C-alpha positions in Angstrom: 13.6 -61.2 -27.9 11.0 -61.2 -25.2 7.6 -62.7 -26.1 4.7 -60.4 -26.7 2.6 -59.4 -23.7 -0.5 -61.2 -24.9 1.4 -64.5 -24.8 2.5 -63.9 -21.2 -0.9 -63.6 -19.7 -1.1 -65.8 -16.7 -4.1 -68.1 -16.0 -3.2 -68.3 -12.3 -6.3 -67.7 -10.1 -6.1 -65.4 -7.1 -7.9 -66.4 -3.9 -8.8 -63.1 -2.2 -9.4 -64.8 1.2 -5.9 -66.2 1.2 -4.2 -62.8 0.7 -1.9 -61.3 3.3 -2.4 -57.6 4.1 0.4 -55.1 4.7 -1.3 -53.9 7.9 -4.0 -55.4 10.0 -7.4 -54.4 8.6 -9.9 -52.6 10.8 -12.4 -54.8 12.7 -15.2 -52.9 11.1 -14.2 -54.2 7.7 -14.2 -57.9 8.7 -16.9 -60.3 7.9 -18.6 -61.7 11.1 -18.7 -65.1 9.6 -15.3 -65.8 8.0 -13.5 -63.0 10.0 -11.7 -61.9 6.9 -11.9 -58.6 5.0 -15.2 -58.3 3.2 -15.4 -59.7 -0.3 -18.4 -58.3 -2.4 -20.0 -56.8 0.8 -23.7 -57.0 1.2 -26.0 -55.5 3.9 -29.0 -57.1 5.7 -32.2 -55.5 6.8 -30.9 -55.4 10.3 -27.9 -53.3 9.1 -25.2 -56.0 9.4 -22.5 -56.4 6.7 -21.3 -59.8 5.4 -19.5 -61.3 2.4 -22.0 -62.2 -0.3 -20.9 -65.8 -0.4 -20.8 -66.1 3.4 -24.4 -64.9 4.0 -25.7 -66.9 1.1 -24.2 -70.1 2.6 -25.5 -69.1 6.1 -29.1 -68.6 4.9 -29.1 -72.0 3.2 -28.6 -73.5 6.7 -30.8 -71.1 8.8 -33.1 -68.2 7.8 -31.8 -66.0 10.7 -29.1 -63.3 10.9 -25.8 -64.8 12.2 -25.3 -61.8 14.5 -28.6 -61.0 16.3 -30.6 -64.2 15.3 -33.5 -62.2 13.8 -35.5 -63.7 11.0 -33.8 -63.1 7.7 -34.2 -64.3 4.1 -32.5 -63.7 0.7 -34.8 -60.9 -0.2 -33.7 -58.9 2.9 -30.0 -58.9 1.6 -29.0 -55.9 -0.6 -25.6 -54.7 -1.8 -23.7 -52.7 0.8 -22.9 -48.9 0.2 -20.2 -48.3 -2.3 -18.1 -46.6 0.3 -17.6 -49.9 2.2 -16.6 -51.7 -1.0 -14.1 -49.0 -1.8 -12.6 -49.1 1.7 -12.1 -52.9 1.5 -10.7 -52.8 -2.1 -8.2 -50.1 -1.3 -6.5 -52.2 1.4 -2.8 -52.9 0.5 -2.0 -56.6 0.0 1.1 -58.6 -0.7 1.5 -60.5 -3.9 0.3 -64.1 -3.8 3.7 -65.2 -5.2 5.7 -63.5 -2.4 7.0 -66.9 -1.2 8.6 -67.3 -4.7 10.3 -63.9 -4.3 7.9 -61.3 -5.7 8.2 -58.2 -3.5 5.2 -56.3 -5.0 2.5 -54.7 -2.8 -0.7 -53.1 -4.3 -4.3 -52.4 -3.6 -6.5 -55.5 -3.4 -8.5 -54.5 -6.5 -5.2 -54.4 -8.5 -3.7 -57.7 -7.4 -5.5 -59.9 -10.0 -4.3 -57.7 -12.9 -0.8 -57.7 -11.4 -0.7 -61.5 -11.3 -2.3 -61.9 -14.7 -0.1 -59.4 -16.5 3.0 -58.2 -14.6 4.1 -60.6 -11.9 7.4 -62.2 -12.9 6.8 -65.2 -10.6 3.3 -66.1 -12.0 3.1 -69.2 -14.1 2.4 -68.7 -17.8 2.1 -71.0 -20.8 5.3 -71.9 -22.6 6.0 -69.8 -25.7 6.7 -72.7 -28.0 3.9 -73.8 -30.2 2.5 -77.2 -29.3 4.0 -77.2 -25.8 1.5 -77.4 -23.0 4.0 -76.8 -20.2 3.9 -74.0 -17.7 6.8 -71.8 -16.6 7.4 -68.7 -14.6 7.0 -65.5 -16.6 10.6 -64.3 -15.7 12.0 -67.5 -17.1 10.0 -67.5 -20.4 12.4 -67.4 -23.3 12.4 -68.2 -26.9 13.6 -71.8 -26.5 11.3 -74.3 -24.7 12.5 -75.4 -21.3 10.3 -78.5 -21.4 12.4 -80.2 -24.1 13.9 -83.5 -23.1 17.6 -83.8 -22.8 20.0 -86.6 -21.7 22.3 -86.5 -18.7 26.0 -87.0 -19.7 26.7 -89.2 -16.6 23.7 -91.4 -16.1 22.1 -91.1 -19.6 18.8 -90.3 -17.9 16.2 -88.3 -19.8 14.8 -85.2 -18.2 13.4 -81.8 -19.0 15.8 -79.0 -19.7 14.2 -77.1 -16.9 15.3 -79.8 -14.4 18.8 -80.2 -15.8 20.3 -77.6 -13.4 19.1 -79.4 -10.3 19.7 -82.9 -11.6 23.4 -83.2 -10.5 22.3 -83.3 -6.9 20.1 -86.3 -7.7 22.2 -88.1 -10.3 23.0 -91.6 -9.1 26.4 -91.5 -10.9 27.6 -88.4 -9.1 28.7 -87.8 -5.5 27.9 -84.9 -3.2 29.4 -83.6 0.0 27.6 -84.0 3.3 26.7 -80.5 4.6 27.6 -81.6 8.2 30.8 -83.7 8.0 31.9 -82.6 4.5 32.5 -86.2 3.4 31.6 -87.2 -0.1 28.9 -89.8 -0.7 27.1 -91.1 -3.8 23.8 -89.2 -4.2 21.6 -92.3 -3.5 23.4 -92.8 -0.2 23.6 -89.2 0.9 20.0 -89.0 2.1 20.5 -92.0 4.4 23.7 -90.7 5.7 22.2 -87.3 6.7 19.8 -89.1 9.0 22.6 -90.6 11.1 25.5 -88.2 10.5 27.3 -87.8 13.9 28.5 -84.3 13.0 25.0 -82.9 12.6 24.0 -80.4 15.3 20.6 -81.3 16.7 18.4 -80.1 19.6 17.6 -82.0 22.8 14.7 -84.4 22.5 12.9 -82.3 25.1 13.5 -79.0 23.3 9.7 -78.4 22.8 9.3 -78.6 26.6 11.9 -75.8 27.2 15.4 -77.4 27.0 17.8 -75.1 25.0 20.7 -77.6 24.8 22.0 -78.5 21.3 25.1 -80.4 20.2 26.4 -82.9 17.7 24.5 -86.2 17.4 27.5 -88.1 18.7 27.6 -86.0 21.9 23.9 -85.8 22.6 23.5 -89.2 24.5 25.6 -87.9 27.4 23.3 -84.9 27.8 20.1 -87.0 27.6 21.2 -89.1 30.5 21.2 -86.1 32.8 18.6 -83.8 31.3 15.8 -82.9 33.8 13.4 -82.1 30.9 13.8 -85.6 29.5 13.1 -87.1 32.9 10.0 -85.0 33.2 8.8 -85.6 29.6 6.0 -88.1 30.6 4.5 -85.6 33.1 4.9 -82.6 30.7 3.4 -84.6 27.9 0.4 -85.4 30.2 -0.1 -81.7 31.1 0.2 -80.8 27.4 -2.6 -83.2 26.5 -4.7 -81.8 29.3 -4.1 -78.2 28.1 -5.1 -79.2 24.5 -8.3 -80.8 25.8 -9.1 -77.7 27.8 -8.5 -75.5 24.8 -10.9 -77.6 22.7 -13.5 -77.3 25.5 -13.0 -73.6 25.7 -13.4 -73.3 21.9 -16.7 -75.3 22.1 -17.9 -73.0 24.9 -16.9 -69.9 23.0 -18.9 -71.1 20.0 -22.0 -71.6 22.2 -21.5 -68.1 23.6 -21.3 -66.7 20.1 -24.7 -68.2 19.4 -26.2 -66.6 22.4 -24.4 -63.2 22.3 -23.3 -61.2 19.2 -19.5 -61.0 18.9 -17.9 -57.6 19.6 -14.9 -56.3 17.7 -11.7 -56.4 19.7 -9.0 -53.8 19.3 -6.8 -54.5 16.3 -3.2 -55.6 16.7 -1.8 -52.6 14.9 -3.5 -50.2 17.2 -2.4 -52.2 20.2 1.1 -52.5 19.0 1.4 -48.8 18.0 0.7 -47.7 21.6 3.8 -48.2 23.8 2.4 -46.3 26.8 1.8 -48.7 29.7 -1.2 -46.6 30.7 -2.8 -47.3 27.3 -2.1 -51.0 27.8 -3.7 -50.9 31.2 -6.7 -49.1 29.8 -7.0 -51.6 27.0 -6.8 -54.4 29.6 -9.5 -52.7 31.6 -11.7 -52.3 28.5 -11.3 -56.0 27.8 -12.2 -56.8 31.4 -15.2 -54.5 31.3 -16.4 -56.2 28.1 -16.1 -59.6 29.6 -18.0 -58.4 32.7 -20.7 -57.0 30.3 -20.9 -60.4 28.6 -21.1 -62.2 32.0 -23.8 -59.8 33.3 -25.8 -60.1 30.1 -25.6 -63.9 30.2 -26.6 -64.0 33.9 -29.6 -61.7 33.2 -30.7 -64.0 30.4 -30.4 -67.0 32.7 -32.4 -65.2 35.4 -35.1 -64.3 32.9 -35.3 -67.9 31.7 -35.5 -69.2 35.2 -38.3 -66.8 36.1 -40.2 -67.8 33.0 -39.8 -71.4 33.9 -41.0 -70.8 37.5 -44.0 -68.8 36.1 -44.9 -71.6 33.7 -44.6 -74.2 36.5 -47.0 -72.2 38.7 -49.5 -71.9 35.9 -49.3 -75.6 35.2 -49.9 -76.4 38.8 -52.9 -74.1 38.9 -54.3 -75.7 35.8 -53.9 -79.2 37.4 -55.8 -78.0 40.6 -58.6 -76.5 38.4 -58.9 -79.6 36.4 -59.1 -81.8 39.6 -61.8 -79.5 41.1 -63.8 -79.6 37.9 -63.5 -83.4 37.9 -64.7 -83.6 41.5 -67.6 -81.3 40.9 -68.7 -83.3 37.8 -68.5 -86.5 39.9 -70.7 -85.0 42.6 -73.2 -83.9 40.0 -73.3 -87.4 38.6 -73.8 -88.8 42.1 -76.8 -86.5 42.7 -78.4 -87.5 39.4 -77.9 -91.2 40.1 -79.5 -90.8 43.6 -82.6 -89.1 42.0 -82.9 -91.9 39.4 -82.7 -94.5 42.1 -85.4 -92.7 44.2 -87.7 -92.5 41.1 -87.2 -96.2 40.4 -88.0 -97.1 44.0 -91.2 -95.0 43.8 -92.3 -96.8 40.6 -91.6 -100.2 42.1 -93.7 -99.4 45.2 -96.6 -98.2 43.0 -96.4 -101.3 40.9 -96.5 -103.5 44.0 -99.5 -101.7 45.3 -101.4 -102.1 42.0 -100.6 -105.8 41.8 -101.6 -106.4 45.4 -105.0 -104.6 45.0 -105.8 -106.5 41.8 -104.9 -109.8 43.6 -107.3 -109.0 46.4 -110.1 -108.1 44.0 -109.8 -111.4 42.1 -109.9 -113.7 45.2 -113.0 -111.9 46.8 -115.2 -112.6 43.7 -114.5 -116.3 43.6 -115.6 -117.0 47.3 -118.9 -115.1 47.2 -120.4 -116.8 44.1 -119.9 -120.5 45.3 -120.2 -123.1 42.6 -120.8 -121.5 39.3 -121.6 -122.6 35.8 -119.2 -123.3 33.0 -119.1 -119.7 32.1 -118.4 -118.7 35.7 -115.7 -121.3 35.9 -114.1 -119.9 32.8 -114.1 -116.5 34.5 -112.6 -117.8 37.6 -110.0 -119.6 35.5 -109.2 -116.3 33.8 -108.9 -114.6 37.2 -106.4 -117.3 38.3 -104.5 -116.8 35.1 -104.3 -113.1 35.7 -103.1 -113.6 39.2 -100.4 -116.0 38.0 -99.1 -113.5 35.5 -99.2 -110.8 38.1 -97.3 -113.1 40.5 -94.7 -113.6 37.8 -94.3 -109.9 37.2 -93.9 -109.4 41.0 -91.1 -111.9 41.0 -89.4 -110.1 38.1 
């Protein structure tokens, strides 16, 4: 009896970004940041559409739009029109468990319910009470497959789920080599496969273009005369150089994406659907014209930056010349003022000399005319001499 549906609900999570689509989605439905179909699409004030998580992470690093680099903040982001969300959710996807064998395809908005309720390859909890093991839904039965059982040959303990594959690993059993069909004990079989002379292997230079393959025992004869093996050092050097150039081109592309907004390229489905060589040529011409537009736009930006730089350089030179002229004019004005101050000081000095000289002449004339005088007169003459002495000292100063 199959377990009830409620006990078979899977807790397996579905990563919408890791889904594979039945057809290539339109470039208009891809997020410019993660380049995957939009998940919870939102729209910015500059009318660009992003995944909600992608634009939130981008705004945490820089408050600008990732496409046109205009100022942008969280308040400028609003939910995208419902039509865009419907177009993205209606895209047909493959089941996440397709590698296990599930062939189901459905709309993206149904894939989570498919995995949770219907997918036979989704992992569910074991139906036995008290067992915490997980098993695929198609293998869920009444009896628990996680019970421990004992191997009849090596007496090893294992889960009942692993009992079917255990004979290939049991150390007490032997298995046949898939290349030479000889029987070896399981512990020795893995080492034998690495050196089995009957295994068909490719040439050591197969990744450089050699298509030869033979048994391991016969390969040494080919390696001694293989031209690809002889050229391996040179080819390896060229491969490393190509990888280096690819990394440099990737870095240059990222820098160009920062300067120019990316343009959507034709989808692979539309390109593959057209088998007309004229259509292929027109697509190639469109690609070439787009690259020419990119180059012309970049060159125009470069010319504008260079003209701005030259204009700023000329303005700086003009400011330097004006500043030098202002400095020279200020110096000339200071020189004129200093010359006037010197002339005024010289005039004052000449007037002082004249006053002192006239006072000296007046004092000496009075002393000669009076002859010998009394004590009062001598005191006056003494005072006159003292005045002349002080005047003489001033003149020296």
